Each structure stands twice: as structure tokens, then as C-alpha cells.
C-alpha positions as CSV (number, residue, x, y, z in Angstrom):
1,M,0.0,0.0,0.0
2,E,1.2,3.5,-0.9
3,H,2.0,5.2,2.4
4,R,-0.3,8.2,1.8
5,Q,-3.2,5.9,1.2
6,I,-3.1,4.4,4.7
7,D,-6.6,4.5,6.2
8,I,-6.4,5.6,9.8
9,E,-9.7,3.8,10.6
10,T,-7.8,0.5,10.2
11,Y,-5.9,1.5,13.4
12,N,-9.0,2.1,15.5
13,Y,-10.0,-0.2,18.3
14,P,-12.6,0.1,21.1
15,L,-10.9,1.5,24.3
16,P,-13.3,1.7,27.3
17,E,-12.6,4.6,29.6
18,D,-12.1,2.4,32.6
19,R,-9.1,0.8,30.9
20,I,-7.3,4.1,30.8
21,A,-5.0,4.2,33.8
22,E,-5.6,7.3,35.9
23,Y,-2.7,6.5,38.3
24,P,0.5,4.5,37.8
25,L,1.4,1.3,39.7
26,A,4.8,1.3,41.5
27,R,7.7,1.2,39.1
28,G,8.3,-2.3,37.9
29,E,4.9,-3.7,39.0
30,S,3.1,-3.0,35.7
31,K,2.2,-5.9,33.5
32,L,4.4,-6.6,30.4
33,L,3.2,-8.2,27.3
34,I,5.9,-9.9,25.2
35,F,5.3,-10.4,21.5
36,K,8.0,-12.5,19.8
37,D,8.0,-15.1,17.0
38,Q,4.2,-14.6,16.6
39,E,3.6,-15.6,20.2
40,I,2.3,-13.6,23.1
41,R,3.5,-14.0,26.7
42,E,2.7,-12.1,29.9
43,S,5.0,-11.0,32.7
44,Q,5.9,-7.8,34.6
45,Y,8.4,-5.1,34.0
46,K,10.5,-6.1,36.9
47,S,11.2,-9.3,35.0
48,I,11.9,-7.7,31.6
49,D,15.5,-8.8,31.7
50,Q,14.4,-12.4,31.2
51,Y,12.9,-11.5,27.8
52,L,15.9,-9.6,26.4
53,P,18.9,-11.0,24.7
54,E,22.2,-11.0,26.5
55,N,24.4,-8.0,25.5
56,A,21.4,-6.1,24.1
57,W,22.0,-2.4,23.6
58,M,19.1,-0.4,25.1
59,V,18.3,3.2,24.4
60,F,16.5,5.5,26.8
61,N,15.2,9.1,26.3
62,E,16.6,11.2,29.1
63,T,14.4,14.2,28.4
64,R,12.8,15.8,31.5
65,V,9.1,16.8,31.7
66,V,8.7,20.5,32.6
67,Q,5.8,21.7,34.7
68,A,4.4,23.4,31.6
69,R,0.9,24.3,32.9
70,L,0.6,27.7,34.4
71,L,-2.6,28.6,36.3
72,F,-3.1,32.3,36.5
73,P,-5.9,33.6,38.7
74,K,-8.3,35.9,36.8
75,N,-10.3,36.7,39.9
76,E,-11.3,34.8,43.0
77,Q,-13.6,32.5,41.0
78,S,-11.8,31.7,37.8
79,I,-8.4,30.9,36.4
80,I,-6.8,31.1,33.0
81,E,-4.5,28.3,32.1
82,I,-1.4,28.8,29.9
83,F,0.2,25.6,28.5
84,C,3.7,26.4,27.3
85,L,4.3,24.5,24.1
86,E,7.6,25.8,22.5
87,P,9.8,28.8,22.5
88,L,9.5,31.6,19.9
89,E,12.2,33.9,18.4
90,H,14.2,30.9,17.0
91,K,15.3,29.7,20.4
92,S,15.9,26.0,21.0
93,I,14.1,24.4,24.0
94,E,17.5,24.1,25.7
95,Q,18.2,27.8,25.3
96,A,14.7,28.7,26.5
97,M,15.1,26.6,29.7
98,Q,18.1,28.7,30.6
99,A,16.5,32.1,29.8
100,K,16.4,34.6,32.6
101,G,14.0,37.5,33.2
102,S,11.6,36.9,30.3
103,I,10.8,34.5,27.4
104,R,8.4,34.5,24.4
105,Y,6.5,31.2,24.1
106,S,3.9,29.7,21.9
107,C,1.1,28.6,24.2
108,L,-2.4,27.1,24.4
109,V,-4.7,29.1,26.6
110,G,-7.6,27.6,28.5
111,G,-10.3,30.2,29.1
112,A,-8.9,32.5,26.4
113,R,-12.2,34.3,25.9
114,K,-12.1,35.5,29.5
115,W,-8.7,37.1,28.9
116,K,-9.0,40.5,27.5
117,N,-5.8,42.5,26.9
118,H,-4.6,43.0,30.4
119,D,-1.5,41.3,31.8
120,L,-2.0,38.2,34.0
121,E,-0.1,37.9,37.3
122,M,0.8,35.1,39.6
123,D,2.2,36.0,43.0
124,L,4.0,33.1,44.7
125,G,5.6,35.2,47.4
126,A,9.2,34.4,46.5
127,L,8.3,34.8,42.8
128,K,6.1,37.1,40.7
129,L,5.3,35.9,37.3
130,K,3.5,37.9,34.5
131,A,1.9,36.8,31.2
132,R,1.3,39.3,28.4
133,K,-0.5,38.4,25.1
134,M,1.6,39.4,22.1
135,G,-0.3,37.8,19.3
136,R,-2.2,34.8,18.1
137,E,-2.0,32.3,15.3
138,E,-5.1,30.0,15.1
139,A,-5.3,28.1,18.4
140,Q,-1.8,29.1,19.6
141,F,-1.0,32.4,21.4
142,D,2.3,34.2,21.4
143,I,2.9,35.1,25.1
144,E,5.6,36.9,26.8
145,L,6.3,35.5,30.3
146,S,8.4,37.6,32.7
147,W,9.5,37.2,36.3
148,D,11.2,39.2,39.0
149,Q,13.9,36.8,40.4
150,D,17.3,35.7,39.1
151,L,15.9,32.3,38.1
152,S,16.1,30.3,34.8
153,F,12.8,29.6,33.0
154,S,13.2,26.0,33.9
155,E,13.4,26.9,37.6
156,V,10.4,29.2,37.2
157,L,8.3,26.4,35.8
158,E,9.3,24.1,38.6
159,L,8.1,26.6,41.1
160,A,5.0,27.9,39.4
161,G,3.8,25.2,37.0
162,K,1.7,22.0,37.2
163,T,2.4,18.7,35.6
164,P,1.1,18.5,32.0
165,L,-0.9,15.2,32.3
166,P,-2.2,14.0,29.0
167,P,-5.8,15.1,28.0
168,Y,-7.2,11.6,28.4
169,I,-6.3,11.6,32.2
170,K,-9.4,13.4,33.4
171,R,-8.3,14.2,37.0
172,K,-6.3,17.2,38.1
173,A,-2.6,16.9,38.4
174,E,-1.5,16.1,42.0
175,A,1.8,16.7,43.8
176,Q,2.9,13.1,43.3
177,D,2.6,13.4,39.5
178,K,5.8,15.6,39.6
179,V,7.6,12.3,40.6
180,T,5.5,9.6,38.9
181,Y,5.2,11.4,35.5
182,Q,9.0,11.6,35.3
183,T,11.5,8.9,34.5
184,T,14.0,8.1,37.2
185,Y,16.8,9.1,34.8
186,A,15.3,12.3,33.4
187,R,18.1,14.8,32.9
188,R,17.5,17.4,30.2
189,S,14.5,19.7,30.7
190,G,12.2,20.3,27.8
191,S,9.3,17.9,27.3
192,V,5.6,18.6,27.7
193,A,4.8,14.9,27.8
194,A,6.7,12.0,29.4
195,P,8.4,9.3,27.4
196,T,6.1,7.0,29.2
197,A,7.7,3.6,28.4
198,G,10.6,4.7,30.6
199,L,8.3,5.3,33.6
200,H,8.4,1.6,34.5
201,F,12.1,1.4,35.1
202,N,13.8,1.7,38.5
203,E,17.3,1.0,39.9
204,A,16.5,-2.6,40.6
205,I,15.5,-3.3,37.0
206,F,18.6,-1.4,35.7
207,Q,20.8,-3.6,37.9
208,K,19.3,-6.8,36.5
209,L,19.8,-5.5,33.0
210,Q,23.4,-4.7,33.6
211,D,24.0,-8.1,35.4
212,K,22.9,-9.7,32.1
213,G,25.5,-7.6,30.1
214,I,22.9,-5.3,28.7
215,E,24.2,-1.8,28.0
216,L,22.1,1.2,28.9
217,N,22.4,4.2,26.6
218,Y,20.8,7.6,26.6
219,L,19.7,10.2,24.0
220,T,17.3,13.1,24.1
221,L,14.2,13.9,22.2
222,H,12.0,16.6,23.7
223,V,8.4,15.4,23.5
224,G,5.9,17.9,22.2
225,A,2.2,18.1,22.7
226,G,1.7,16.9,19.1
227,T,2.3,13.4,20.5
228,F,-1.4,13.4,21.6
229,K,-2.7,14.8,18.3
230,P,-5.0,12.2,16.8
231,V,-5.0,11.7,13.0
232,S,-8.3,13.5,12.3
233,T,-8.3,13.5,8.5
234,S,-6.1,11.3,6.3
235,V,-2.6,10.2,7.2
236,A,-1.4,12.0,4.1
237,E,-2.7,15.3,5.5
238,H,-1.5,14.8,9.0
239,E,1.4,17.1,9.9
240,M,3.9,15.8,12.4
241,H,5.0,18.3,15.0
242,A,8.8,19.0,14.8
243,E,10.5,17.8,17.9
244,E,14.0,18.8,19.1
245,S,16.7,16.1,19.4
246,F,20.5,16.1,19.6
247,L,23.4,14.6,17.8
248,D,26.1,13.4,20.3
249,R,29.4,12.1,19.1
250,S,30.0,9.7,22.0
251,F,26.5,8.2,21.5
252,I,27.2,7.8,17.7
253,Q,30.5,6.0,18.4
254,K,28.9,3.6,20.9
255,L,26.1,2.9,18.5
256,K,28.6,2.1,15.7
257,R,30.4,-0.4,18.0
258,A,27.1,-2.0,18.9
259,L,26.0,-2.4,15.3
260,A,29.4,-3.7,14.3
261,A,29.2,-6.3,17.1
262,G,25.7,-7.4,15.9
263,K,24.0,-6.4,19.1
264,A,20.2,-6.1,19.4
265,I,19.3,-2.4,19.5
266,I,16.2,-2.0,21.7
267,P,14.8,1.5,22.2
268,V,12.6,2.1,25.2
269,G,9.7,4.2,23.9
270,T,8.5,5.5,20.6
271,T,10.5,8.7,21.1
272,S,13.8,6.8,21.5
273,L,12.9,4.8,18.3
274,R,12.1,8.0,16.3
275,A,15.2,9.7,17.5
276,L,17.4,6.7,16.4
277,E,15.8,6.5,13.0
278,S,16.1,10.3,12.7
279,L,19.8,10.0,13.4
280,Y,20.1,7.4,10.6
281,W,18.3,9.6,8.1
282,L,20.2,12.7,9.2
283,G,23.4,10.8,8.2
284,C,21.9,9.9,4.8
285,L,20.9,13.6,4.2
286,H,24.4,14.8,5.0
287,Y,26.0,12.1,2.8
288,H,23.9,13.2,-0.2
289,K,24.4,16.9,0.6
290,Q,20.7,17.4,1.2
291,L,21.0,19.3,4.5
292,N,20.1,23.0,4.6
293,D,22.8,25.4,5.8
294,G,20.5,26.6,8.7
295,E,18.4,24.4,10.9
296,L,19.0,20.7,10.6
297,I,15.6,18.9,10.1
298,V,14.5,15.4,9.2
299,P,11.3,15.8,7.1
300,Q,8.1,13.8,7.8
301,W,8.0,11.4,4.8
302,L,11.7,11.1,4.2
303,G,11.8,7.4,5.0
304,F,9.2,6.7,2.4
305,E,9.8,9.2,-0.4
306,N,13.6,9.0,-0.9
307,P,14.6,5.4,-0.6
308,E,17.5,6.0,-3.0
309,W,19.2,8.1,-0.3
310,A,19.3,5.1,2.1
311,L,22.7,4.0,3.3
312,E,24.1,1.1,5.2
313,P,23.6,2.0,8.9
314,L,27.4,2.2,9.7
315,Q,27.9,4.4,6.6
316,A,25.1,6.8,7.8
317,L,26.7,7.0,11.3
318,E,30.1,7.8,9.8
319,S,28.4,10.5,7.8
320,L,27.1,12.0,11.1
321,E,30.6,12.0,12.5
322,A,31.8,13.9,9.4
323,L,29.0,16.4,10.0
324,L,30.2,17.0,13.5
325,D,33.8,17.3,12.3
326,E,32.7,20.0,9.7
327,N,31.0,21.9,12.5
328,S,34.0,21.5,14.9
329,T,31.7,20.1,17.6
330,D,30.8,16.9,19.5
331,W,27.1,17.9,19.8
332,L,24.5,19.4,17.5
333,P,20.8,20.0,17.9
334,F,18.4,19.0,15.2
335,K,14.6,18.7,14.7
336,T,12.7,15.7,13.4
337,Q,9.2,15.3,11.9
338,I,9.7,11.7,11.0
339,I,6.6,9.6,10.7
340,I,7.0,5.8,11.0
341,A,4.1,3.9,9.5
342,P,3.3,0.6,7.8
343,G,5.8,0.1,5.0
344,Y,8.6,1.9,6.7
345,Q,11.9,0.0,6.7
346,H,13.5,0.0,10.1
347,R,17.2,0.4,9.8
348,L,18.6,-0.1,13.3
349,I,16.3,-1.8,15.8
350,T,15.5,-5.3,16.8
351,A,12.6,-4.7,19.2
352,L,10.7,-1.9,21.0
353,V,9.6,-1.4,24.6
354,T,6.4,0.7,24.6
355,N,3.1,1.4,26.3
356,F,-0.4,0.8,24.8
357,H,-1.4,3.7,22.6
358,Q,-4.5,5.7,21.7
359,P,-6.7,4.4,18.8
360,K,-6.1,6.2,15.5
361,S,-2.9,7.8,16.6
362,T,0.4,8.0,14.7
363,L,1.9,5.8,17.5
364,M,-0.5,3.0,16.4
365,L,1.0,3.4,12.9
366,L,4.4,3.0,14.4
367,V,3.5,-0.2,16.2
368,S,2.0,-1.6,13.0
369,S,5.2,-0.8,11.2
370,L,7.0,-3.2,13.6
371,I,4.6,-6.1,14.0
372,E,2.3,-5.6,11.0
373,E,-1.2,-6.8,11.3
374,H,-0.3,-8.6,14.6
375,W,-1.0,-5.4,16.5
376,L,-4.6,-6.4,16.4
377,E,-4.1,-9.6,18.3
378,V,-1.6,-7.9,20.7
379,Y,-4.1,-5.2,21.6
380,Q,-7.0,-7.7,21.8
381,Y,-5.0,-9.8,24.2
382,A,-4.3,-6.8,26.3
383,L,-8.0,-5.8,26.4
384,D,-9.1,-9.4,27.2
385,H,-6.5,-9.8,30.0
386,E,-7.1,-6.7,32.0
387,F,-4.0,-4.7,30.9
388,R,-4.1,-1.0,31.7
389,F,-3.7,1.5,28.8
390,L,-2.0,4.7,27.8
391,S,0.6,6.9,29.7
392,Y,0.2,5.5,33.3
393,G,-0.7,2.0,32.1
394,D,1.0,-1.3,31.3
395,G,3.3,-2.0,28.4
396,C,4.8,-4.4,25.9
397,L,8.0,-5.6,24.4
398,L,7.5,-6.0,20.7
399,Y,10.0,-7.9,18.5
400,R,9.8,-7.1,14.8
401,S,7.8,-9.4,12.7
């Protein structure tokens, strides 16, 4: 099937509301479905080491969720919510997190009709935060946020913001979500949604993995709110939100060694998988001199529309090292819009650790790209066997069909 002809209705399934987890279980206690060699098995995350090959090479997304929801009081009865999506004025997320004094951000606004043209203020005693409307483009507002203390924007959000729980979790964010909606290894602030497959892992699990000779590796892709955007029209018309990731020389060198040794590459989470495949295609773009001089970006349909640019994985990674050499750096930011859907040829990975995803989402397309039509039996098994779904739910280990 031609990729643009994919019918998103094919990736729909009935998901009762009571199967959407409102709260997480303790790390490691969630159920784990294993799909390998056309067979389904059931276990728990704390035993995931038993279902992974020795000397596997695992990849985790170490992005950190920021407290991106700001609740400004309009009066004693009502609030206006500002949800910070991404920085404006050509700033990267990493630069924005370090900004001091003020920052311009693209935001969603809850209760926008109640907000005329006055500034909003939040007084936390030790911190005064202001929001000023600068403009609007469709549903998103250009807002200037300013504060009176010598704090970075990341620190301001930590003090003033609430956890950006996904829209399908109907309850209000609670204090404990600051901990539970964050991986134990989160390091680089910038996501407005957690890389949820990583929420299951704790030190005890990491120790078991390392005892088996499994190598733990980390990259960063800052998850945007577009991750929850359903495919509302056709797949061809769906625009993937550009997300920020990073090219790191030491990671590339370790990945080269792992591939050369024939190790199983196993990303934890769809964001880790998309970051890996984006690195591969970035290397291909550089090799074929297809990169713009300005911002580095991996286009949405690249994996489908330019198969002639595909390289052997090691060749693509060597091209990335050359790109770093040309820029006299060991570290480069880039953006990716890559979509991974049925028909996509995976270049690097053996299996994926992931949660159960929303019907009719691009993440369902990604799952199907790995295990083809078997996603139906996997999801039906999970529904029939009391698995919990979505961000705070259970998960699966899917080996490629």
C-alpha cells in the first residue's frame, strides 16, 4: 500500500474509559506483554531482563518533563491556564530553559475568551510571574512571560507550574505526579509529555539488565504536545509536530560499535525509536548533501519518499561523525518530523519497549510498522487480559515481525 493511502480507521479499536490508567502502579509492578515469534507471553516489567537477549543495547530518552501548565488567577472564582508549548524567536528548547527575566513562548490558553488584553499575574511570594499576550495564530498564542527573580525559566516552571498530564487523564494533576510522571533518569528539561515507556524502570531493573550484560544508553528527544494529536483526517494530510533532538558524538561512536558487534538495538519508547531512525536519516541527508545550511531537520516522509538516499547503517553513522567534524563540535541540535508507519523499513532496531497507545494515533501506525497486522491480536489480548492502557498503564516488548 502506498503510504499516503493508509486509512487511519484501520488503526482504530474500542478502548473503554475504565481501561485508561488514571494513576500508575509502583515502578516495575506494571504488566508486560511480550510479542516474539508470533507468540504472546505475559509478565511484569520487573522481569523484563528475562525476555531480552544478553548483551542487548538499550536506548532511553533522558528528556525531563517541565511543569508546563501555568494557572493564573483571573479573579477569586476563575483561572486562565497557559500551557507552554515551544519557544519563539528561534530559540531552542534548551536555550529557552536557561533564559532569565523573560521569554516568548507559543502557548495554548484555557479560558482565552475571559482574557482581554490585560497582563495576568501570579504571586508566589518568592516569585512574581507575569503573562502578556503578544499575538495569536489559530489556536496558539504568542505570550511573553516575565519574572522578577534571578531564576532560569526551567526553575520558574518548577516553582509555578503544574504537571502536564495528557488530556485523556481526566483528573487534576497532583503533587505526586511531579515524581510519577517523570522517569528516574530524566536529565535534560524540555518535554511537555513524558516518554512513558521509561516510567516503568527503576534502579533494581537497571541492575538486573546490567547483570545480564545489557548496555544502557541515553539520548534526548524533547516530546511535544503533538504526540497526543489524533489523526483527524487522512494520514497524508496529518502534519507531524517538529521535535527537538540532539546529535552526540559519544552516542554515535557507541552505536557504531554495537552495530558492528551485531548487538540487538532495543529502544525504550517510541520517542527513542524515532530519535534513532532520525539520526540514521540525518546521516543519509548529510552524505547526499541534502541538508540546509541553517536548521537541521528530518522531514516527515523522508523514510518513504527518498529510498534512493538510504545507506548502510554504519555508513550513515560515519556521515554523522563527518557532519560533527565539519562543525568542529561533538554535539549538534536538530529537529525531526519523521513519521513511522506501515511500509517503513526500520534500519537499526530489533525490538521496542512501549506502552499501549491511543486508537487512530500515529503511534499505532508505528506499532503496526514493527509487527504488521499482529498489532490487532496484541491489543485484543491486552484488552481481554485486564491490561491498563496509555501513559500510566502497562506496556509491551515487541519484537519485529
